N, C-alpha and C positions, 0 to 999 in steps of 0.2 A: 478412603472413599469405595462402598462397594461396586460390584456391577449389579446389584440389585436395585440400587436406587437409579441406576439408568433404565432399567427394566420397568419399573414403577412407572417412570415418566412416559415410556413409550405404551404402558397399558392405557396409563391416563389419556393419553392423545387419541386413541381408538375411540375412547367414550366422549369425546368433547362435542359438546352442542355448543353453537355460537349464540350469544343474545344479540340482541339489536342495538346493544352498547358495545359489544365487542364488533361486531360487523362494521359500525361509525369509525370506530377505530382503525381497524384494519383498512379499510376505505381511504382515509385520512393517511395513514401512513404510506399505503402504495402511492399515493398523489406526491406526497412530499419526497418519496426516495425517488421517484421517476423524475422530478424537475431537480432535484440534488444530483442526478447520475446522468446529465446530459452529455459533459465531456469532461475534461480533466481538470479546467478551470473551475466549473461548477463543483465538482467534488473537494477539490483542495478548500473552495470556500465552506463547502458545507461542514465538513470536519471541524474547521477552524472556529466556525460559529458554535458549533455545538461544544467545543471545549471552552470556550469562552463563558459559556453558560452554565458548565457543567464541569469545572476544572479537575474534579476528583476522578471523572472517566478520562485518566491519562492517555490512555489509546488514543483517543480522538486527535490530541494535538500531535503523536508519532504518526498517525495516518496522514494527516494534513501534510507533515514533512515529508514523509516518504512520496506523497502524492506531487508535490512540487517537484521532486525529484524524477517522477515518472514525465511531467512535462517537458521540463528540461531536456531530457531522452529524446523526447519525440521532437523537440523543434530542433534537436542537433542534425536530425536526419535531413531536413529541408533548411540547414545554415550554410555557411560559406565551405565548409570543407568536406561533409559527407557526400555530397551529390557528386564530387571529383571522384570518389572513389567508389560509390555503390552504384549499381542501376535503379532507376524509379520503382522496378518491381521488389528489389531486395528491400530497399527503404519502405515501400509500403507495406511488407511482412512484419517487419520490426516493429513499425506504428502499430500496426493492428496487434501484436501480441502485446506490448505494452497497454493499448488501449483497452482489449479484451480482458486482461488479468484485473487490472484496476476496476472495470465496469464491474465483473463478477463478484470481487471484495465488497465494492460499495453495495450491488444489490444484496448481498447477505448481512453485513454488518451494520449500515445504516437503519436499517428496519429493528435491530436490537438496541442501538442507541435510542430510538424514539419510543420503543414499548419501555425503554426504563423511565424516559421523561415523561410518559403518559403516566407511569406508575407512581412518580413522584407526585404529579399533579392529583392523580386518583387517593394517594395515600395508602396505597394498598399494591402489591406485588399482582401483575399482568402478565406476567412471562409465559401463561397458557397459549398468549396469542402468539408466541414466537414461530409456531407448528405452520400459521398461516402462510408463513413467508421461507419454509422448509429449513430452518435454522436447525442445525444439529441439536440432539438430546444433550450433547457435551454441554454446548453453550446454554441451554435451559438450567441445567443444573449450575453451572457457574454463577449464572445471572442470581439464582436463586440464594447461593453461598454469599454474593456480594450484597445481595439487599438484607441479609441477616448480620453478615458479619463485617463488611465495608472494608475489605481487604483490596486496597488499591493495584496493589501491585500484582496480585494474583490475578486480577480482574484484566489488567493490561497485557497478562502472559498469556491467560486462556484465549483472548481474541487475535493473539499472533499465532497461538497454535492453530486455532479454527481456522483463519484464512488461508494460513499456506497450506493446511491439508483441503480445504475446499477448493482451491485452485488447482489442484494436483492433477487431476485426472482431465477435468473438461479443458484445461489450458495447456499446463506444462506435457501430459502425456497423451493429448489431442494429436490424430496422425498427422494432421496440416501442420500445425506447429512444431511437434517432433521432428518432421522431416524437413521443412523449411526454414526452421529457425534454430530450435537447440542442437540438433546433428549437423547444422550446417558448418563448413570452414570458416565462415565469418565468425560465427559463435565463439567456437573454439580458439580462434585465435584471439577475439577480444579477451576472453577469459586468460590466455596463457600471458598476454601482455598487462594483465590487471587494468583495462581501460575502465572498467566499470566500477563507481563507487556511489553511497548514497551518502550524500553531505548535508550537515548542518553548517548554513552560512550564518555571520554574524554581521551586525551593522559595524564593526570596527574592520572588516575587510578579512577575518579570519575564517578557515573552514575547516571543520572538522567531521569526522564521519569513520566509516569502514568501507574498504574495498569488497568486491562482490566476487565470492568463490564457489564454484560448484552448485551453480542455480538450479540445476534440475532437481538437487537433492533437496526434499522437504525438510528433513532435520536442520540442514546445512543453512537453508531460510530461517528456520524457527531459530536457530543459533543467533543469526544475523539479527535479527529482529529483537532479541532479547539484548544483545549487545548495543545495538541504536536505542533502546528503552534505557538501558543504564546511563548511555551518554546524553540523551535527551533530558533526563531528569538528575542529572549530577546535580548537587548543589553549588558547584562552582562554575558552572557553565549554564545552568536551565535559564538564568534570567536573559543572558544574551541571546538564545534562541528565541525566547518566548518575545523578546524586544523585534527581533529581526521579523517574526511572523506578524507581530502586530503593525509595524512600520512600513511593510513591504507587501504590495499589492502583487498577487501572482498572475503575471502574464504568461506564463512558459519559456519565456525567454531567459537566457542565463544572464543577463542583463538584470535581470532582478538583484541577484548578488553581485555579479561583476561592478557595479557600479560603486560599490563600498570600497574596492580596492585601492592602495594608495599610489595608485599610478592609473594614468588615463587608459581605459580599454574600450576599444571601438565595438560595437555590437558586432557579433558573427552568427547570431542566431534569432531567429524572427519571433514574433509575439505568434502564440500558438492558433489563435481564432484567425489570424491573417491566412495560415496555409493549409490549415486541417477542418474538413467539414464535420458535423453530428453524425455520427455513426450508429445506428440502428442496430440494437442487439435483441436477442432472446435468451432467456433461460429456463430449459425444460426441465422437469421435476427430475431430482437426481436424489440417488440411494444415499443416507446420511453414511459420512465418511467414516464416523465413530463406529468401532465395532469391538474394540478391547480397552482395557484397562493399562496398557502398557505406554499409553500417551503421559499418563500422569508424571512419569519421570521426566518429563520434559518441562516441568515447572521448576527444577533444580536453578539456582542462582548462577547466571555467569560469574566468573573470574573477575578480579579486577583487572581494567585495560590499561595498557600501557601507553601505545601507539595511536591517537588518533586524530591528532593536528594535521590535516592532509593539504594545508595551504600549499607548501612548496611541491607535494606531489602532485596535486593538480595541475600547477601552473608546468611542470614538467611533462604531463602527459598531455598537455595541449600543446607544446612546442613540438613534442613526436608526431601529434596528429597532423600538424601542419606540415610535417617534413613528408610524411606518408601520403599526404593528399597530392603532394607535390608529381606523385608517381602513379598514376592513375591506374597503371596494371599490377599495383603493388598487391590488391585485395582482390579477390573475385567480384568481376562487377554484374555477373549473372552466376546463377547455380540452378 
């Protein structure tokens, strides 16, 4: 794929004149995106409902499952243990980091999904509309390829690449989040002990997934996304994950999946909407993150993964967390 193809899209964008039909679709997509981006619960539901309607857009299921994890991480902060270790200000910063990153991704990705849906209804490609939502030229080209060739795995990988690049500057490298979250002792401590993981639960009580390392590195996040995609659609496990998603309403509480454990587990995290208000966001016009063709190497497939059953790992980490919470001064309560 040549750089000239992206340049052609950029030139075409400069000459775009919206028709009345274009304007009507853009307005509808803006309204649907705003409605779906209200909070973590709404985002998770919107992604899943889209996947159920368009299962060949596999990224929508991946986004829904990762969004569930974001909700669980959020409610941990107001659960039984983290308030004993972290001050209210620190917990608020962490919550806003999850919320901001996931809001940004949805604001960019969901209009893409809807433009594709409108294209199917119209029986013609409408991807010129993506520029109305400040979507990268990289993704406009990828949607055109998907429309013509139907490569589901490539489309999923493209969306993974795009979402992680898209949040790099406004979230990961933003001075506030960089200082108060990603450069903090707490964040480095959490990475050091591998407390963070993205989990795909099952109704049998098993947990699968991967722990998170070097989160600030965009390429490491992309590799994690590709490994998660590999696992989510693995023929041996996919039906189990889909069954969990269909049978389990997302509340944000870890009881969403802990209810399926083979032993009785008392709830220690709340329902998300019981503890968090709706957070207003703004997205200012940003420069397109895509500037070179080096990103194309990121489409390389991941190797076969060996260790992804995290059931025992999760239970061990929970026990460690309980021990640490007994010592309120173990972590910095204020930074």
